[in-house]
RODO-2510 file (C-alpha; in nm, 4 decimals, decimal comma):
residues 320
     n   res          X          Y          Z
     1     m     0,0803    -2,5599     2,0348
     2     l     0,0073    -2,3783     1,7089
     3     k     0,2763    -2,3431     1,4482
     4     v     0,1936    -2,0832     1,1875
     5     k     0,3706    -2,2259     0,8871
     6     f     0,2981    -2,3205     0,5283
     7     c     0,4482    -2,6019     0,3255
     8     d     0,8120    -2,5799     0,2208
     9     a     0,7058    -2,4864    -0,1316
    10     t     0,6141    -2,1417    -0,0035
    11     r     0,9450    -2,0817     0,1682
    12     i     1,1668    -1,8218     0,0105
    13     s     1,5165    -1,8552    -0,1283
    14     s     1,7117    -1,5278    -0,1149
    15     k     1,9039    -1,6225    -0,4286
    16     f     1,5755    -1,6879    -0,6068
    17     w     1,4404    -1,3471    -0,5112
    18     l     1,7683    -1,1801    -0,6081
    19     y     1,7182    -1,3306    -0,9511
    20     l     1,3616    -1,1980    -0,9653
    21     l     1,4824    -0,8574    -0,8505
    22     s     1,7375    -0,8432    -1,1303
    23     m     1,4605    -0,9244    -1,3758
    24     s     1,2464    -0,6423    -1,2366
    25     k     1,4866    -0,3643    -1,3389
    26     f     1,3192    -0,2764    -1,6634
    27     k     1,2976     0,0241    -1,8907
    28     y     0,9675     0,2051    -1,9090
    29     s     0,9062     0,1503    -2,2793
    30     s     0,9623    -0,2269    -2,2681
    31     h     0,6665    -0,3168    -2,0464
    32     k     0,3693    -0,1252    -2,1837
    33     r     0,0666    -0,3495    -2,1915
    34     n    -0,2929    -0,3295    -2,2990
    35     y    -0,5060    -0,4219    -1,9981
    36     s    -0,8467    -0,3639    -2,1572
    37     k    -0,9021    -0,7375    -2,2139
    38     i    -0,7219    -0,8451    -1,8967
    39     s    -0,9500    -0,6314    -1,6757
    40     e    -1,2516    -0,8159    -1,8154
    41     k    -1,1169    -1,1377    -1,6603
    42     i    -1,0349    -0,9871    -1,3208
    43     k    -1,2898    -1,0492    -1,0498
    44     p    -1,2785    -0,7534    -0,8111
    45     v    -1,3495    -0,7999    -0,4415
    46     k    -1,5374    -0,5694    -0,2087
    47     i    -1,2576    -0,4292     0,0037
    48     a    -1,3049    -0,3044     0,3590
    49     y    -1,2746     0,0664     0,4298
    50     s    -1,3083     0,3360     0,6958
    51     s    -1,4399     0,6820     0,6098
    52     y    -1,3792     1,0150     0,7797
    53     e    -1,6349     1,2892     0,7276
    54     s    -1,7919     1,5419     0,9651
    55     t    -2,1612     1,6250     0,9622
    56     n    -2,0953     1,9903     0,8861
    57     d    -1,8805     1,9040     0,5840
    58     a    -2,1384     1,6572     0,4525
    59     q    -2,4106     1,9233     0,4676
    60     s    -2,2024     2,2101     0,3280
    61     n    -2,2845     2,3025    -0,0312
    62     s    -1,9202     2,3934    -0,0912
    63     n    -1,8114     2,0352    -0,0152
    64     i    -2,0871     1,8335    -0,1834
    65     n    -1,9119     1,8110    -0,5204
    66     r    -1,5541     1,7853    -0,3946
    67     d    -1,3774     1,4629    -0,4836
    68     p    -1,3001     1,2394    -0,1826
    69     v    -0,9580     1,1006    -0,0975
    70     i    -0,8948     0,7249    -0,1116
    71     i    -0,5827     0,6027     0,0724
    72     m    -0,4190     0,2615     0,0318
    73     h    -0,1513     0,1337     0,2706
    74     g     0,1676    -0,0566     0,1887
    75     i     0,2363    -0,4295     0,2071
    76     l     0,1575    -0,5917     0,5451
    77     g    -0,0261    -0,2737     0,6457
    78     s    -0,3925    -0,1900     0,6908
    79     k    -0,6351     0,0995     0,6932
    80     n    -0,5836     0,1245     1,0699
    81     n    -0,2276     0,2480     1,0123
    82     w    -0,3785     0,5595     0,8551
    83     n    -0,6420     0,6310     1,1182
    84     s    -0,4772     0,9334     1,2829
    85     l    -0,3374     1,0703     0,9577
    86     s    -0,6768     1,0416     0,7865
    87     k    -0,8424     1,2456     1,0618
    88     v    -0,5838     1,5215     1,0298
    89     v    -0,6057     1,5321     0,6485
    90     h    -0,9837     1,5537     0,6723
    91     g    -0,9658     1,8282     0,9338
    92     r    -0,7234     2,0383     0,7303
    93     t    -0,8772     1,9877     0,3853
    94     h    -1,2481     1,9220     0,4663
    95     l    -1,2375     1,6413     0,2123
    96     k    -1,3980     1,3057     0,2812
    97     i    -1,1232     1,0511     0,3495
    98     i    -1,1629     0,6807     0,2737
    99     a    -0,8841     0,4514     0,3976
   100     v    -0,9011     0,0997     0,2521
   101     d    -0,7661    -0,2470     0,3259
   102     a    -0,6123    -0,4009     0,0148
   103     r    -0,7219    -0,7562    -0,0627
   104     n    -0,5309    -1,0105     0,1479
   105     h    -0,4862    -0,7433     0,4166
   106     g    -0,6853    -0,6265     0,7164
   107     d    -1,0580    -0,6920     0,6963
   108     s    -1,0709    -0,7368     0,3186
   109     p    -1,1312    -1,0726     0,1463
   110     q    -0,8408    -1,3109     0,0908
   111     t    -0,7697    -1,4423    -0,2582
   112     q    -0,5053    -1,6414    -0,4409
   113     e    -0,4757    -1,3587    -0,6967
   114     f    -0,2657    -1,0621    -0,5932
   115     n    -0,1257    -0,8137    -0,8443
   116     y    -0,1638    -0,4495    -0,9417
   117     p    -0,4405    -0,5025    -1,2007
   118     c    -0,6477    -0,6818    -0,9328
   119     l    -0,5813    -0,4164    -0,6713
   120     a    -0,6745    -0,1389    -0,9143
   121     e    -1,0004    -0,3095    -1,0087
   122     d    -1,0858    -0,3372    -0,6389
   123     i    -1,0579     0,0416    -0,6120
   124     h    -1,2762     0,0773    -0,9202
   125     q    -1,5360    -0,1548    -0,7648
   126     l    -1,5345     0,0466    -0,4416
   127     m    -1,5947     0,3693    -0,6329
   128     t    -1,8864     0,2058    -0,8138
   129     d    -2,0344     0,0749    -0,4881
   130     l    -2,0065     0,4151    -0,3202
   131     n    -2,1248     0,6063    -0,6268
   132     i    -1,7983     0,8013    -0,6489
   133     t    -1,7153     0,9473    -0,9885
   134     k    -1,3658     1,0842    -0,9212
   135     i    -1,1065     1,0673    -0,6448
   136     n    -0,7890     1,2143    -0,5059
   137     a    -0,5685     0,9071    -0,4608
   138     i    -0,2965     0,8499    -0,2015
   139     g    -0,0884     0,5345    -0,1757
   140     h     0,2213     0,4249     0,0134
   141     s     0,4589     0,1664    -0,1346
   142     l     0,2346    -0,1192    -0,2598
   143     g    -0,0588     0,1208    -0,2327
   144     g     0,1344     0,3846    -0,4250
   145     r     0,1961     0,1492    -0,7148
   146     t    -0,1693     0,0454    -0,7072
   147     m    -0,2829     0,4053    -0,7318
   148     m    -0,0332     0,4759    -1,0113
   149     f    -0,1676     0,1780    -1,2034
   150     f    -0,5238     0,2981    -1,1411
   151     a    -0,4406     0,6510    -1,2617
   152     l    -0,2852     0,5176    -1,5830
   153     k    -0,5743     0,2769    -1,6441
   154     y    -0,8543     0,5186    -1,5484
   155     p    -0,7129     0,8729    -1,5809
   156     h    -1,0638     1,0191    -1,6094
   157     l    -1,1440     0,8906    -1,2580
   158     i    -0,8494     1,0634    -1,0864
   159     n    -0,8447     1,4288    -0,9840
   160     s    -0,4981     1,4123    -0,8280
   161     l    -0,2445     1,1554    -0,7125
   162     i    -0,0023     1,1402    -0,4188
   163     v     0,2569     0,8615    -0,4258
   164     v     0,4483     0,7937    -0,1045
   165     d     0,8041     0,6607    -0,1315
   166     i     0,7803     0,4228    -0,4236
   167     s     0,8887     0,4349    -0,7875
   168     p     0,7175     0,2893    -1,0944
   169     i     1,0544     0,2588    -1,2670
   170     r     1,2486     0,0172    -1,0458
   171     i     1,2349    -0,1493    -0,7069
   172     s     1,4808    -0,0979    -0,4225
   173     p     1,7033    -0,3936    -0,3224
   174     a     1,5771    -0,3229     0,0308
   175     i     1,2545    -0,5022    -0,0602
   176     l     1,4432    -0,8307    -0,0255
   177     e     1,4248    -0,7782     0,3508
   178     l     1,0608    -0,8780     0,3142
   179     t     1,1669    -1,2324     0,2274
   180     r     1,3264    -1,2728     0,5704
   181     i     1,0245    -1,1145     0,7369
   182     f     0,7846    -1,3481     0,5565
   183     d     0,9893    -1,6486     0,6673
   184     a     0,9939    -1,5295     1,0280
   185     m     0,6186    -1,4704     1,0313
   186     l     0,5458    -1,8082     0,8730
   187     s     0,7619    -1,9846     1,1315
   188     l     0,6001    -1,8254     1,4358
   189     k     0,5100    -2,0706     1,7167
   190     l     0,2464    -1,9743     1,9766
   191     e     0,0523    -2,1676     2,2365
   192     n    -0,3259    -2,1757     2,2105
   193     g    -0,5438    -2,0114     2,4722
   194     i    -0,2997    -1,7488     2,5984
   195     p    -0,4022    -1,3805     2,6246
   196     l    -0,3382    -1,1636     2,3200
   197     s    -0,1022    -0,9432     2,5197
   198     k     0,1161    -1,2447     2,6061
   199     a     0,0936    -1,3774     2,2488
   200     r     0,2282    -1,0491     2,1149
   201     i     0,5125    -1,0464     2,3682
   202     l     0,6136    -1,3994     2,2674
   203     a     0,5790    -1,3190     1,8971
   204     d     0,7875    -1,0060     1,9457
   205     q     1,0650    -1,2134     2,1057
   206     q     1,0629    -1,4628     1,8181
   207     l     1,0723    -1,1913     1,5522
   208     m     1,3478    -0,9919     1,7229
   209     e     1,6397    -1,1788     1,5677
   210     v     1,5155    -1,1257     1,2117
   211     v     1,3517    -0,7868     1,2687
   212     p     1,5694    -0,5880     1,5105
   213     d     1,3790    -0,2623     1,4549
   214     t     1,1237    -0,2228     1,7362
   215     y     0,8850    -0,0066     1,5314
   216     m     0,8806    -0,2582     1,2468
   217     r     0,8051    -0,5477     1,4839
   218     h     0,5192    -0,3576     1,6453
   219     f     0,3879    -0,2783     1,2979
   220     l     0,3963    -0,6475     1,2046
   221     l     0,2284    -0,7493     1,5294
   222     t    -0,0791    -0,5410     1,4482
   223     n    -0,1536    -0,8288     1,2086
   224     l    -0,1588    -1,0941     1,4844
   225     v    -0,5170    -1,1833     1,5767
   226     g    -0,6887    -1,4561     1,7763
   227     n    -1,0125    -1,6466     1,7178
   228     e    -1,2839    -1,7730     1,9506
   229     n    -1,0913    -2,0981     2,0042
   230     g    -0,7869    -1,9172     2,1391
   231     q    -0,5789    -1,9829     1,8299
   232     y    -0,3611    -1,7128     1,6779
   233     k    -0,2976    -1,6361     1,3148
   234     w    -0,1730    -1,3580     1,0895
   235     r    -0,4507    -1,1422     0,9521
   236     v    -0,2643    -1,0947     0,6230
   237     n    -0,2740    -1,3741     0,3651
   238     l     0,0971    -1,4567     0,3782
   239     e     0,0676    -1,7514     0,1423
   240     s    -0,0741    -1,5316    -0,1330
   241     l     0,1829    -1,2568    -0,0717
   242     v     0,4681    -1,5075    -0,0966
   243     n     0,3298    -1,6785    -0,4067
   244     n     0,2746    -1,3449    -0,5821
   245     f     0,5857    -1,1642    -0,4635
   246     s     0,7279    -1,1319    -0,8146
   247     s     0,4084    -0,9493    -0,9167
   248     i     0,4590    -0,7082    -0,6274
   249     m     0,8173    -0,6331    -0,7306
   250     n     0,7382    -0,5831    -1,1000
   251     f     0,5326    -0,2811    -1,2027
   252     k     0,4064    -0,3105    -1,5600
   253     p     0,2155     0,0080    -1,6424
   254     p    -0,0813     0,0186    -1,8790
   255     n    -0,0479     0,2147    -2,2002
   256     g    -0,0786     0,5894    -2,1789
   257     k    -0,0031     0,8675    -1,9341
   258     y    -0,1739     1,0415    -1,6469
   259     t    -0,1529     1,4137    -1,7142
   260     g    -0,3166     1,5372    -1,3939
   261     p    -0,1312     1,6746    -1,0897
   262     v     0,0922     1,4259    -0,9065
   263     l     0,3002     1,4645    -0,5917
   264     f     0,5751     1,2142    -0,5112
   265     i     0,6836     1,2239    -0,1451
   266     g     1,0010     1,0362    -0,0585
   267     g     1,2099     0,9819     0,2497
   268     k     1,5535     1,1321     0,2083
   269     k     1,7116     0,8205     0,3619
   270     s     1,5029     0,5778     0,1573
   271     t     1,6165     0,3940    -0,1549
   272     f     1,2633     0,3273    -0,2846
   273     l     1,2346     0,6682    -0,4559
   274     t     1,5405     0,8611    -0,5761
   275     e     1,6234     1,1439    -0,8135
   276     d     1,7443     0,8875    -1,0678
   277     d     1,3795     0,7819    -1,1094
   278     h     1,2501     1,1270    -1,2040
   279     e     1,3135     1,1093    -1,5784
   280     g     1,1266     0,7806    -1,6147
   281     i     0,8456     0,8932    -1,3858
   282     l     0,7869     1,2082    -1,5918
   283     k     0,7265     0,9926    -1,8985
   284     l     0,4288     0,8380    -1,7202
   285     f     0,3241     1,1347    -1,5063
   286     p     0,4421     1,4520    -1,6833
   287     k     0,2985     1,6917    -1,4225
   288     s     0,4767     1,5334    -1,1290
   289     e     0,6480     1,7266    -0,8546
   290     f     0,8905     1,5677    -0,6087
   291     k     0,9387     1,6382    -0,2387
   292     y     1,1826     1,4624    -0,0049
   293     v     1,1534     1,4669     0,3736
   294     e     1,4801     1,4983     0,5640
   295     d     1,5781     1,2233     0,8101
   296     a     1,2945     0,9982     0,6911
   297     g     1,3130     0,6494     0,5461
   298     h     1,0565     0,4387     0,3627
   299     w     0,7916     0,4916     0,6338
   300     v     0,8009     0,8670     0,5841
   301     h     0,4385     0,9204     0,6919
   302     s     0,4964     0,7584     1,0320
   303     e     0,8571     0,8713     1,0845
   304     k     0,7877     1,2375     1,0049
   305     p     0,4080     1,2814     1,0259
   306     v     0,4131     1,6615     1,0708
   307     e     0,6234     1,7236     0,7606
   308     f     0,4320     1,4603     0,5660
   309     l     0,0917     1,6053     0,6543
   310     d     0,2052     1,9560     0,5635
   311     l     0,3013     1,8399     0,2138
   312     v    -0,0167     1,6355     0,1619
   313     c    -0,2609     1,8987     0,2892
   314     k    -0,0957     2,1848     0,0999
   315     f    -0,1096     1,9848    -0,2243
   316     l    -0,4734     1,8788    -0,1773
   317     n    -0,5889     2,2282    -0,0808
   318     n    -0,4173     2,3801    -0,3839
   319     i    -0,5740     2,1217    -0,6154
   320     n    -0,9208     2,1291    -0,4637
***
């Protein structure tokens, strides 16, 4: 019997996180920081990625110098969540699409460090490795904040930016639901040697009480993997995510602005991006435009993929 659980020190107190959440509601001007020296100390990792590019597009002279798109998922996600969407965006824009796994997620390396400066430097390292000079950046939630940080730190490396349902100004109280999800995932009990299909059924049953939403449970279960010894574990580095959760909630932007084109896409039913955030956002990203998708929540790209893709592809085609 395998019990996927860390020591009690990593368990989460809701009152503790409520305190951290209250501390995260900051004004834009109070958290400007100079990251020039900090970035020198950050050790980037080589993150995993999938690329989408057709032979005809690669050989076309009209596409050779067009900036590729790099997409980063949200917390507990992976590049695989963007597989179908990436193919459609590539087909409708003829841009090369690169979907990445953030560190501590998917196939990327696992580290104790996990914050937006680290995540941004990982993107910078990937661009260096792939000899990319400029990108169109897309990020959802955690990935959206990472790409915002990257655009503010390296504005000369960004052609355009699409941020999906997240604000740099404040964090939604709904994020506290993650504390319950982390606890449920850490407490999962599974027998060794059972088929993956049965393991996921059993895990689904155990998560049901804490995570009643079927889609959300299926999303979480994409992270359940087995090894050659028949043991199961979570592919995400839960210990690091728990230990660095305050860094995920708090977004401390570098000095400066990004003056290129930016599209914020929010779910109309979501509390992670609202009209109250616009004034603060425009101080950081003065050329921002805002679009909200009806009947969509935080997972706007999966809940309303047709409407989401229309907004993304129209924006990218106009820019490029």
